[in-house]
C-alpha positions as CSV (number, residue, x, y, z in Angstrom):
1,M,98.6,124.1,94.5
2,F,100.3,120.4,95.2
3,Q,103.2,121.3,96.1
4,G,101.3,123.2,99.6
5,A,99.9,120.0,99.5
6,I,102.7,117.6,100.3
7,R,104.6,120.1,102.4
8,N,101.2,120.0,104.6
9,G,101.1,116.6,105.0
10,A,97.9,115.7,102.4
11,I,99.7,112.6,100.8
12,D,99.6,110.7,104.5
13,R,96.3,112.1,105.5
14,L,95.5,110.2,102.7
15,A,97.6,107.6,103.0
16,I,95.8,106.8,106.9
17,G,92.2,107.4,105.3
18,L,92.7,104.4,103.1
19,S,94.7,102.1,106.0
20,G,91.3,102.7,107.6
21,L,89.5,101.3,104.2
22,C,91.5,99.0,104.3
23,L,91.3,97.7,108.3
24,V,87.6,98.0,107.3
25,H,87.4,96.1,104.3
26,C,89.6,93.1,106.3
27,I,87.2,93.6,109.4
28,A,83.7,93.4,107.0
29,S,85.6,90.6,105.1
30,A,85.9,88.4,107.7
31,V,82.2,89.3,109.3
32,L,80.2,88.4,106.3
33,L,82.2,85.8,105.3
34,A,81.3,84.3,107.9
35,V,78.1,85.7,108.0
36,L,77.0,85.9,104.2
37,A,79.2,83.8,101.8
38,S,78.1,84.5,99.0
39,A,78.5,88.8,99.6
40,G,82.4,87.5,101.1
41,G,83.1,86.5,98.7
42,L,82.7,89.2,96.5
43,L,84.8,91.5,98.5
44,L,87.4,88.5,98.6
45,D,87.8,89.3,95.4
46,P,92.1,88.8,94.7
47,M,91.2,92.2,92.5
48,I,90.3,93.9,95.2
49,H,93.5,93.5,97.0
50,E,95.8,93.4,94.4
51,V,94.6,96.8,93.6
52,G,94.6,98.3,96.8
53,M,98.0,97.1,97.7
54,M,98.9,99.3,94.3
55,L,97.2,102.2,96.2
56,A,99.1,101.6,99.4
57,L,102.4,101.2,98.1
58,V,102.6,104.1,95.4
59,L,101.4,106.6,98.5
60,G,104.0,104.7,101.2
61,I,106.4,105.6,98.4
62,F,105.6,109.3,97.2
63,G,104.2,110.2,101.4
64,L,107.4,108.4,103.2
65,G,109.5,109.5,100.3
66,R,108.8,113.3,100.8
67,G,109.1,113.0,104.2
68,I,112.6,111.9,103.9
69,R,113.6,114.0,101.8
70,E,112.2,117.6,103.9
71,H,112.6,116.0,107.9
72,G,115.2,113.3,107.4
73,F,114.1,111.1,109.7
74,M,114.4,107.4,108.3
75,L,112.0,106.5,111.5
76,P,108.6,106.7,109.6
77,A,109.6,105.3,106.9
78,C,111.4,102.1,108.8
79,I,107.6,101.5,110.4
80,G,105.6,102.5,107.1
81,S,107.5,99.8,105.4
82,L,107.5,97.1,107.7
83,G,103.7,97.6,107.7
84,L,103.7,97.3,103.2
85,G,105.5,94.1,103.5
86,M,103.4,92.6,106.5
87,M,100.4,93.3,104.2
88,A,102.0,91.8,100.8
89,G,103.5,89.3,103.2
90,A,99.4,89.0,103.9
91,L,98.5,88.4,100.2
92,T,100.9,86.0,99.9
93,L,98.8,83.7,102.6
94,D,95.8,81.6,101.9
95,H,92.8,83.3,103.5
96,G,91.6,82.6,106.8
97,G,92.7,83.6,110.2
98,L,95.8,84.8,110.5
99,T,95.5,86.1,106.7
100,T,92.6,88.6,108.4
101,V,95.0,89.4,111.7
102,Y,99.0,90.0,109.4
103,S,96.4,92.3,106.8
104,V,95.4,94.5,110.0
105,M,99.0,94.4,112.2
106,G,100.3,95.9,108.4
107,V,97.9,98.7,108.0
108,L,97.8,99.2,111.4
109,I,101.8,100.0,111.2
110,L,101.8,101.5,108.2
111,A,98.9,104.0,109.0
112,L,101.4,104.5,112.1
113,G,104.8,105.8,110.3
114,H,102.2,108.1,107.8
115,D,101.5,109.6,111.2
116,L,104.8,109.7,112.0
117,N,106.0,111.1,109.5
118,R,102.8,113.5,109.6
119,R,103.6,115.1,112.5
120,A,107.5,115.2,111.7
121,V,106.4,117.9,109.1
122,I,104.8,119.7,110.7
């Protein structure tokens, strides 16, 4: 059952969904931080970012790695890795405008890598 889910791109779809949640989180954090300092502080808790990054890394390794094994194309994994790197790099910056920009760009690039991976498997 799990093998079937892996073959039909379920991990990539899950990773794309996680990317979407991260995108919503980044934008909501920026907006709420500007509007409500107390609510924005809750969303900017470092633990949320660290757990989200770990989930993205695990899904990236399994999803993109599976793609390399199944279809042999490196491009989706390379694009996804670039997105993961941008997201990880954004975690090292102080919170501000550039952090959100780099995070959103990284999330979108990672989602593109997973989408390319999913399309190549099908």
